[in-house]
PAMI-842930 format. One record per residue (C-alpha): z, x, y; residue in one letter. Coordinates in Angstrom, 1 decimal. Each point is the difference from the previous one (the first is absolute). Layout:
// PAMI-842930
+--------+--------+--------+----+
!     c3 !     c1 !     c2 ! aa !
+--------+--------+--------+----+
!      Z !      X !      Y !  A !
...
+--------+--------+--------+----+
***
This chain:
// PAMI-842930
+--------+--------+--------+----+
!     c3 !     c1 !     c2 ! aa !
+--------+--------+--------+----+
!   27.4 !   29.3 !  -27.4 !  M !
!    1.6 !    2.3 !    2.6 !  R !
!   -1.7 !    3.0 !    1.4 !  T !
!    0.4 !    2.1 !    3.1 !  T !
!   -2.8 !    0.3 !    2.6 !  L !
!   -0.3 !    1.8 !    3.2 !  N !
!   -1.6 !   -2.4 !    2.5 !  I !
!   -1.0 !    1.1 !    3.5 !  D !
!    2.2 !   -1.6 !    2.7 !  D !
!   -2.9 !   -1.7 !    1.7 !  E !
!   -1.1 !   -1.7 !   -3.3 !  I !
!    3.6 !   -0.9 !   -0.8 !  L !
!    0.4 !   -1.8 !    3.4 !  Q !
!   -3.3 !   -1.8 !   -0.4 !  R !
!    1.0 !   -1.2 !   -3.5 !  A !
!    3.4 !   -1.2 !    1.3 !  R !
!   -1.8 !   -1.9 !    2.9 !  R !
!   -2.4 !   -1.6 !   -2.5 !  V !
!    2.8 !   -1.0 !   -2.3 !  A !
!    1.9 !   -1.6 !    2.9 !  E !
!   -3.0 !   -1.9 !    1.3 !  R !
!   -1.0 !   -1.2 !   -3.5 !  S !
!    3.6 !   -0.8 !   -0.9 !  R !
!   -0.3 !    2.0 !   -3.2 !  L !
!    2.3 !    2.6 !   -1.3 !  S !
!   -0.8 !    3.6 !    0.8 !  F !
!   -0.5 !    0.7 !   -3.7 !  R !
!   -2.5 !   -2.9 !   -0.4 !  E !
!   -1.9 !    1.1 !    3.1 !  T !
!   -0.3 !    3.6 !   -1.2 !  V !
!   -1.2 !   -1.2 !   -3.5 !  N !
!   -2.6 !   -2.2 !    1.6 !  R !
!   -1.2 !    2.8 !    2.3 !  A !
!   -0.3 !    2.4 !   -3.0 !  L !
!   -2.0 !   -2.6 !   -2.0 !  R !
!   -2.5 !   -0.6 !    2.8 !  V !
!   -0.3 !    3.7 !    0.7 !  G !
!   -0.5 !    1.0 !   -3.7 !  L !
!   -2.6 !   -2.8 !   -0.4 !  D !
!   -2.0 !    1.5 !    2.9 !  K !
!    0.3 !    3.6 !   -1.3 !  L !
!   -1.0 !   -0.9 !   -3.6 !  D !
!   -3.8 !   -0.3 !   -0.1 !  P !
!    0.1 !   -1.9 !   -3.4 !  R !
!    2.0 !   -2.8 !    1.6 !  S !
!   -2.6 !   -0.7 !    2.7 !  R !
!   -1.7 !   -3.3 !   -0.5 !  K !
!   -3.8 !   -0.3 !   -0.3 !  K !
!   -1.8 !   -1.0 !    3.2 !  A !
!   -0.8 !   -3.7 !    0.2 !  Y !
!   -3.6 !   -0.7 !   -0.7 !  R !
!   -1.6 !   -3.3 !    0.9 !  C !
!   -3.2 !   -1.1 !   -1.7 !  T !
!   -2.7 !   -1.2 !    2.3 !  T !
!   -2.4 !   -2.8 !   -0.7 !  Y !
!   -3.3 !   -1.1 !    1.5 !  S !
!    0.3 !   -3.0 !    2.3 !  M !
!   -3.5 !   -1.1 !   -0.8 !  G !
!   -1.3 !    0.3 !    3.6 !  F !
!   -3.5 !    1.5 !    0.5 !  P !
!    0.1 !    3.6 !    1.1 !  P !
!   -1.9 !   -0.9 !    3.2 !  A !
!    3.0 !   -2.0 !    1.3 !  L !
!    2.4 !    2.0 !    2.2 !  N !
!    3.5 !   -1.1 !   -0.9 !  L !
!    1.3 !    1.5 !    3.2 !  D !
!   -1.8 !   -2.7 !    2.0 !  K !
!    2.0 !   -3.2 !   -0.5 !  A !
!   -2.4 !   -2.3 !    1.8 !  L !
!   -3.0 !    1.3 !   -2.0 !  Q !
!    2.0 !   -0.5 !   -3.2 !  M !
!    1.0 !   -3.6 !    1.0 !  A !
!   -3.6 !   -0.9 !    0.9 !  A !
!   -1.2 !    1.4 !   -3.4 !  F !
!    2.7 !   -2.0 !   -1.9 !  L !
!   -0.8 !   -3.2 !    2.0 !  E !
!   -3.7 !    0.4 !   -0.7 !  D !
!    0.8 !    0.4 !   -3.7 !  E !
!    2.2 !   -3.1 !   -0.1 !  E !
!   -2.7 !   -2.1 !    1.9 !  T !
!   -2.6 !    1.1 !   -2.5 !  T !
!    2.3 !   -0.9 !   -2.9 !  R !
!    0.7 !   -3.5 !    1.4 !  K !
!   -3.7 !   -0.6 !    0.7 !  L !
!   -0.9 !    0.9 !   -3.6 !  T !
!    2.6 !   -2.4 !   -1.4 !  L !
!   -1.6 !   -2.9 !    1.9 !  R !
!   -3.3 !    0.2 !   -1.9 !  K !
+--------+--------+--------+----+
***
């Protein structure tokens, strides 16, 4: 469909540079730019924020997960206890 638009000179130059760099036609570049712009302007087209479900790792609350050596010692003690109980 043909239509007439008045585009600012600065925007026209930027669109031509983008078209040249991306090796697309000027028409294709303008259509892509309009799609991106309209998607951002339309609040209904915005995607929902990504939500990640969290799960308990099973560690006791007294263990500070920021202390790697403390956590390693705890896990090592647990594994030693498990191995000792298997030898009964």
